[in-house]
C-alpha positions in Angstrom: -10.4 -22.0 -39.9 -7.2 -20.8 -39.1 -7.2 -17.5 -35.9 -5.6 -14.2 -37.0 -1.8 -15.1 -35.2 -1.8 -18.3 -37.4 -2.5 -16.1 -40.2 0.3 -13.2 -39.5 2.9 -15.8 -38.8 2.3 -17.2 -42.5 2.9 -13.8 -44.3 5.7 -12.8 -42.6 7.8 -15.7 -43.5 9.4 -14.1 -46.2 10.5 -11.3 -43.7 11.7 -13.2 -40.5 13.0 -16.1 -42.1 17.0 -15.9 -41.0 15.7 -14.8 -37.7 13.2 -17.8 -37.3 16.4 -20.0 -38.5 18.5 -18.8 -36.4 16.3 -19.0 -32.8 15.4 -22.8 -33.7 19.6 -23.8 -34.0 20.9 -21.4 -31.5 22.4 -24.0 -28.6 24.2 -21.1 -27.0 23.1 -19.6 -24.3 22.7 -15.5 -25.7 25.4 -16.4 -28.3 22.7 -15.1 -31.3 23.3 -12.0 -33.7 22.5 -11.6 -37.2 24.9 -12.6 -40.1 25.4 -9.7 -42.2 24.5 -12.4 -45.5 20.2 -12.4 -44.1 17.9 -10.0 -45.2 17.7 -6.6 -43.5 14.8 -6.8 -41.0 14.7 -2.8 -41.0 12.1 -3.9 -43.8 10.0 -5.4 -41.6 9.0 -2.2 -39.5 8.5 0.2 -42.7 4.5 -1.7 -43.0 1.9 -1.9 -40.1 1.1 -5.4 -41.3 4.4 -7.2 -41.3 5.4 -5.1 -38.1 2.0 -6.8 -36.0 3.1 -10.3 -37.8 6.6 -10.2 -36.0 5.0 -9.3 -33.0 2.4 -12.5 -33.5 5.6 -14.4 -34.1 6.7 -13.4 -30.6 2.9 -14.4 -29.0 3.4 -18.1 -30.8 6.9 -18.4 -29.6 5.8 -17.5 -26.3 2.9 -20.1 -26.2 5.4 -23.0 -27.3 8.3 -21.9 -25.8 9.8 -24.4 -23.4 9.1 -22.7 -20.3 5.0 -21.3 -20.8 3.6 -24.4 -23.1 1.1 -26.4 -21.4 2.5 -30.0 -22.2 4.4 -32.3 -20.6 7.9 -30.5 -21.5 6.5 -26.9 -19.9 7.0 -25.8 -16.5 3.5 -25.9 -15.3 3.1 -29.7 -15.5 6.7 -30.6 -14.4 7.0 -28.4 -11.1 3.6 -29.8 -10.8 5.2 -33.2 -10.2 8.2 -31.7 -9.0 5.9 -30.7 -5.7 3.1 -32.4 -4.5 0.6 -31.8 -6.7 0.5 -34.8 -9.4 1.9 -37.8 -9.1 3.5 -39.3 -12.1 2.7 -42.7 -14.0 4.4 -42.5 -17.3 7.5 -43.9 -18.6 9.3 -40.7 -19.7 12.7 -40.4 -18.1 13.0 -36.5 -17.6 8.9 -36.7 -16.0 9.9 -39.4 -13.8 13.0 -37.7 -12.5 11.1 -34.6 -11.8 8.5 -36.1 -10.2 11.4 -37.8 -7.7 13.3 -34.6 -7.2 16.3 -36.2 -9.3 17.2 -33.4 -11.3 20.8 -31.8 -12.7 22.6 -29.7 -14.9 22.1 -31.6 -17.9 18.0 -32.3 -17.2 16.7 -31.6 -21.0 13.6 -29.5 -19.6 15.4 -26.8 -17.4 18.3 -26.9 -19.8 15.4 -25.9 -22.5 13.6 -23.5 -20.4 16.9 -21.5 -20.1 18.2 -22.0 -23.7 14.9 -21.2 -25.2 13.9 -18.6 -22.5 16.9 -16.3 -23.7 16.3 -17.4 -27.5 13.1 -15.9 -27.2 14.1 -12.6 -25.3 16.7 -12.2 -28.0 13.8 -11.8 -30.5 12.4 -10.1 -28.7 15.0 -7.7 -27.6 15.1 -7.4 -31.8 11.6 -6.4 -32.5 11.7 -4.1 -29.7 14.8 -2.6 -31.3 12.8 -2.2 -34.7 10.0 -1.0 -33.7 11.6 2.0 -31.9 13.8 3.0 -34.6 11.0 2.7 -37.0 10.4 6.0 -38.9 7.5 4.4 -40.5 5.4 3.3 -37.6 2.7 5.3 -36.3 3.2 6.5 -32.3 0.3 5.3 -31.4 0.6 2.1 -32.5 4.4 2.1 -31.5 3.4 2.3 -28.0 1.0 -0.3 -27.9 3.2 -3.0 -30.0 6.3 -1.8 -27.4 3.9 -1.8 -24.3 3.1 -6.0 -25.5 6.7 -6.9 -26.4 8.3 -5.1 -23.0 5.2 -7.4 -20.5 6.6 -10.4 -22.7 10.2 -9.6 -22.1 9.2 -9.2 -18.5 7.6 -12.4 -18.1 10.3 -14.5 -19.6 12.9 -12.8 -16.9 10.6 -12.9 -14.2 10.2 -16.9 -14.5 13.8 -17.2 -15.1 15.0 -15.2 -11.6 12.3 -17.5 -10.1 13.7 -20.9 -11.0 17.3 -19.9 -11.7 17.6 -16.9 -9.2 20.9 -15.1 -10.7 20.6 -14.7 -14.2 22.0 -12.8 -17.1 20.0 -9.8 -18.4 20.6 -8.1 -22.1 18.0 -5.9 -23.5 20.8 -6.1 -26.6 20.9 -7.8 -29.7 24.9 -7.6 -29.7 26.7 -10.4 -30.5 29.9 -9.3 -28.5 27.9 -8.1 -25.5 25.7 -11.4 -25.2 28.6 -13.9 -25.5 30.2 -13.1 -22.3 27.5 -11.8 -19.8 27.2 -12.1 -15.7 24.9 -13.0 -13.6 23.3 -10.1 -12.2 21.5 -10.6 -8.8 17.9 -11.4 -8.5 16.9 -8.5 -6.5 19.0 -6.2 -9.8 16.9 -8.0 -12.3 13.4 -7.9 -10.6 14.1 -3.7 -10.8 14.8 -4.3 -14.5 11.3 -6.3 -14.6 9.7 -3.3 -12.5 11.2 -0.6 -14.9 10.2 -2.8 -18.1 6.6 -3.0 -16.6 5.8 0.4 -15.6 7.0 1.5 -19.0 4.7 -1.4 -20.6 1.6 -0.2 -18.8 2.0 3.6 -19.7 1.9 2.6 -22.8 -0.9 0.2 -22.7 -4.7 0.3 -22.2 -7.4 -1.8 -20.7 -9.0 -2.5 -24.4 -7.8 -5.5 -26.1 -6.6 -5.7 -29.7 -8.7 -8.9 -29.8 -12.1 -10.2 -28.6 -10.8 -13.5 -27.6 -8.3 -11.3 -25.0 -4.9 -13.3 -27.0 -3.0 -10.0 -27.0 -1.4 -8.4 -24.1 -3.3 -5.2 -22.5 -2.7 -2.9 -19.6 -4.4 -5.1 -17.2 -1.9 -8.2 -18.1 1.3 -5.8 -17.3 -0.7 -4.9 -14.2 -0.7 -8.5 -13.0 2.9 -9.2 -14.0 4.1 -6.3 -12.3 2.0 -7.2 -9.1 4.0 -10.5 -9.2 6.8 -8.8 -9.5 6.6 -6.5 -6.3 5.4 -9.6 -4.6 8.8 -11.0 -5.7 10.4 -7.8 -4.5 8.7 -8.1 -1.1 7.2 -4.9 -2.0 3.5 -5.5 -0.3 2.1 -2.2 -0.2 2.7 -1.9 -3.7 1.6 -5.0 -4.9 -2.1 -4.1 -2.7 -2.3 -1.3 -4.2 -1.9 -2.9 -7.7 -4.3 -5.5 -6.8 -6.7 -2.9 -5.8 -6.3 -1.1 -9.0 -6.6 -4.2 -11.7 -9.7 -5.1 -9.3 -11.2 -1.9 -9.5 -11.4 -1.5 -13.0 -14.1 -4.2 -12.9 -13.3 -5.7 -16.0 -13.2 -9.3 -14.7 -15.2 -11.1 -12.6 -15.4 -14.6 -10.8 -17.7 -16.8 -12.7 -20.8 -18.2 -10.4 -21.0 -21.2 -12.6 -17.7 -22.5 -12.1 -18.2 -25.2 -15.3 -17.2 -21.5 -17.1 -13.8 -20.7 -15.8 -11.9 -22.8 -18.2 -14.7 -21.6 -21.2 -13.4 -19.1 -24.1 -15.7 -16.4 -23.1 -15.3 -16.7 -19.3 -15.4 -13.4 -17.2 -12.5 -14.2 -15.0 -9.5 -14.5 -17.9 -7.4 -11.9 -18.2 -5.3 -13.7 -20.6 -5.4 -17.0 -22.4 -2.9 -18.4 -25.6 -4.8 -18.7 -29.3 -4.3 -21.9 -30.7 -2.9 -23.0 -34.0 -6.0 -23.5 -35.4 -9.2 -22.8 -33.9 -10.7 -26.3 -33.1 -7.0 -27.6 -31.2 -7.9 -28.9 -28.4 -5.9 -27.6 -25.3 -2.3 -28.9 -24.6 -3.7 -29.3 -21.4 -7.0 -31.5 -22.0 -4.2 -33.5 -24.3 -1.8 -34.0 -20.8 -3.9 -34.7 -17.9 -7.2 -36.4 -19.7 -6.9 -40.3 -20.4 -8.9 -44.0 -19.8 -5.0 -45.7 -19.5 -1.6 -44.8 -18.2 0.8 -43.7 -21.3 4.3 -42.0 -21.9 3.3 -39.4 -19.6 0.5 -39.6 -17.4 -0.1 -37.9 -14.2 -2.7 -38.3 -11.2 -3.5 -35.8 -8.3 -1.8 -36.4 -5.5 -3.4 -37.9 -2.6 -2.1 -34.1 -0.6 -4.1 -32.3 -2.8 -6.9 -34.6 -2.8 -7.5 -34.6 0.9 -7.7 -31.0 0.9 -11.0 -30.8 -0.7 -13.8 -30.5 0.9 -17.1 -32.4 -0.2 -19.0 -29.5 -0.7 -16.3 -28.0 -2.6 -17.7 -27.3 -6.6 -13.8 -27.6 -7.6 -14.1 -31.4 -6.9 -16.8 -31.4 -8.9 -16.0 -29.5 -11.4 -12.1 -29.7 -12.0 -11.8 -33.3 -11.0 -12.2 -36.9 -13.0 -12.5 -40.1 -11.0 -11.6 -42.4 -13.3 -10.5 -46.1 -13.1 -7.5 -48.0 -13.6 -6.5 -51.8 -13.1 -9.2 -51.3 -10.3 -7.5 -48.6 -8.6 -9.8 -45.4 -8.7 -7.4 -41.8 -9.5 -8.4 -38.3 -9.8 -7.7 -36.8 -13.2 -7.1 -32.7 -13.8 -10.4 -32.2 -15.5 -10.0 -28.0 -15.8 -10.1 -28.5 -19.7 -12.6 -31.1 -21.0 -12.3 -31.1 -24.3 -10.9 -34.1 -26.5 -11.8 -33.6 -29.3 -13.7 -30.8 -31.8 -12.8 -28.4 -28.8 -14.9 -24.9 -30.2 -15.0 -23.4 -26.6 -11.7 -23.7 -24.7 -8.5 -21.6 -24.7 -5.4 -22.4 -22.8 -5.6 -19.0 -20.1 -2.7 -17.6 -18.6 -4.2 -15.4 -16.5 -7.6 -15.2 -14.5 -8.9 -12.8 -12.0 -8.5 -15.2 -8.7 -5.0 -14.9 -8.9 -5.4 -11.3 -7.9 -7.4 -11.7 -5.2 -5.2 -14.2 -3.9 -2.3 -12.2 -4.2 -4.2 -9.1 -2.4 -4.5 -11.7 0.4 -1.2 -12.2 0.8 0.0 -8.5 0.5 -2.1 -8.1 3.4 -1.0 -10.8 5.2 2.6 -9.6 4.8 1.4 -6.6 6.6 -0.1 -8.0 9.2 -3.6 -7.2 8.0 -4.9 -11.1 8.8 -8.6 -10.0 9.3 -8.9 -8.5 5.7 -6.5 -10.9 3.9 -8.6 -13.7 5.2 -12.0 -11.7 4.1 -10.7 -11.8 0.5 -9.9 -15.3 0.5 -13.3 -16.0 1.6 -14.2 -14.0 -1.8 -13.3 -16.7 -3.8 -14.6 -19.7 -0.7 -17.5 -18.4 -1.2 -17.7 -18.9 -4.7 -16.8 -22.2 -4.8 -19.3 -23.3 -2.7 -17.2 -23.5 0.7 -18.3 -21.3 4.3 -16.5 -18.7 5.2 -13.0 -19.4 7.0 -12.7 -17.8 10.7 -11.6 -14.0 10.8 -9.1 -14.7 14.0 -6.4 -16.7 12.2 -3.1 -16.3 14.1 -0.4 -15.7 11.0 0.7 -19.5 10.8 -2.6 -20.7 10.5 -3.8 -17.9 8.0 -0.3 -19.2 6.2 -1.2 -22.7 6.2 -5.0 -22.1 5.0 -3.6 -19.8 2.2 -1.5 -22.2 0.9 -4.2 -25.1 0.6 -6.7 -22.6 -0.9 -4.2 -21.5 -3.0 -3.4 -24.9 -4.3 -7.2 -25.6 -4.5 -7.5 -23.1 -6.8 -4.5 -23.4 -9.2 -3.4 -26.7 -9.3 -1.2 -27.3 -12.6 -1.0 -23.5 -13.7 1.7 -22.1 -14.1 3.8 -23.7 -11.4 1.6 -21.5 -8.8 2.4 -24.4 -5.8 6.0 -24.0 -6.5 5.8 -20.4 -6.6 3.5 -20.1 -3.6 5.8 -22.2 -1.4 9.2 -20.5 -2.4 7.6 -17.2 -1.7 6.3 -18.4 1.8 9.6 -20.2 2.8 7.8 -23.3 2.8 9.5 -25.7 0.2 11.1 -27.4 2.4 8.3 -28.7 3.9 7.8 -31.2 0.5 10.5 -32.9 2.2 8.6 -34.6 5.0 6.1 -36.3 1.7 9.6 -36.3 -0.9 12.3 -38.0 0.3 14.8 -36.5 -2.3 13.6 -33.2 -1.7 16.8 -31.0 -0.8 16.4 -27.2 0.1 18.8 -26.5 -2.3 15.8 -27.6 -4.9 14.4 -23.7 -4.6 16.6 -22.9 -7.7 17.4 -24.6 -10.4 20.9 -25.9 -11.8 22.4 -23.8 -14.6 22.8 -25.9 -17.9 25.7 -27.2 -18.1 26.9 -26.7 -21.7 25.7 -22.8 -21.1 28.7 -23.0 -17.9 31.3 -24.3 -20.1 30.3 -21.3 -22.8 30.7 -18.6 -20.7 32.7 -18.6 -17.6 31.1 -15.8 -16.1 27.9 -17.7 -15.1 30.1 -19.7 -12.7 29.7 -20.9 -10.1 26.8 -22.9 -10.4 23.6 -22.6 -8.2 24.5 -24.7 -4.9 23.9 -28.4 -4.5 24.6 -28.9 -8.5 
């Protein structure tokens, strides 16, 4: 049976056809505007059902977006190849180039991440304008819908700043304004993201609109704000947000590790709806195979040697396979390959909050409490506590190791961790093509041709 989001999307096609066609066909950076001969989309925001359907379309755009999708084209997979989490045995040129750190301003995936993100931001901006200007929607409903849309927009900009650094920022749908946008410093964009999120948090509450946690609530906006504060180096504020989330006691680390990636996991903060109820996750489709195919990858030895024998994650989240008489380990977080009924792709889980609390404490020189926070997760994974007398450098090494064992292939966490801790350059010891300028991706060549205000490209490209 189709889920609620898919049902809503089907109902809104007559209202959003022009916008959807525009989003698909647009190749310019943010050069998108509604032509005069299209339907008046203000009609959408006169009705609760069609307004919710418009918002559901934003969620579907997010789930299938170039940057956030969990298949072979998304950032989760490609930045695991780009760092030191996955070895690549596929034949896809874009995946091979990622694995070999051989990227340019015409790379298909990084180009799509930029282009599609701005296309989706445009649609979010149009939704926000439509809801804000509607005289037909009840005030509390408007608050909820706007809070969700602000958070989605903040997530796109958050990842754009991580990957591209200084980027354009717009909340407009005006063609003439958008076509010549200049890049803002990433610090300025981070402040705008913070403003969006604090507004969203005021509008949202902790309840979910759906028991499957498909829709954004206050907790999700707070998690994004936690990431934002760390990116801004506002560690006291980050600590306070992390503690606020944990103090709600809405989520807990599963005692049974096999339940972590199930749809009813107690640790899940936000998960993504499938198109159909029995669809297998993109992760299961991508990472599980019996013979090498076009996008096959396995865990690197560098990652494998971090797992202690008694680490429950080694047993539950990895799968040993043999191909051509050689043993490999697959990512086995999502395990259903047919007739999936109990797995959805998880975007945020409470373990991340513990890790980011630990990092915030570390950056405030509270190594003892930071280590105690890491030990909360280690205990759940069947491991002994780390010693509390670490030096700062010892803590950071262990933090990065623990985070990689916990979040491998999830939302580019390894890339983000290494960049946040100024350790990305360490990759050159195991990846000979890795260069210091790879801390940023190139702005697509075509966008630089379209809008000269985006020049110069990031260093090295």
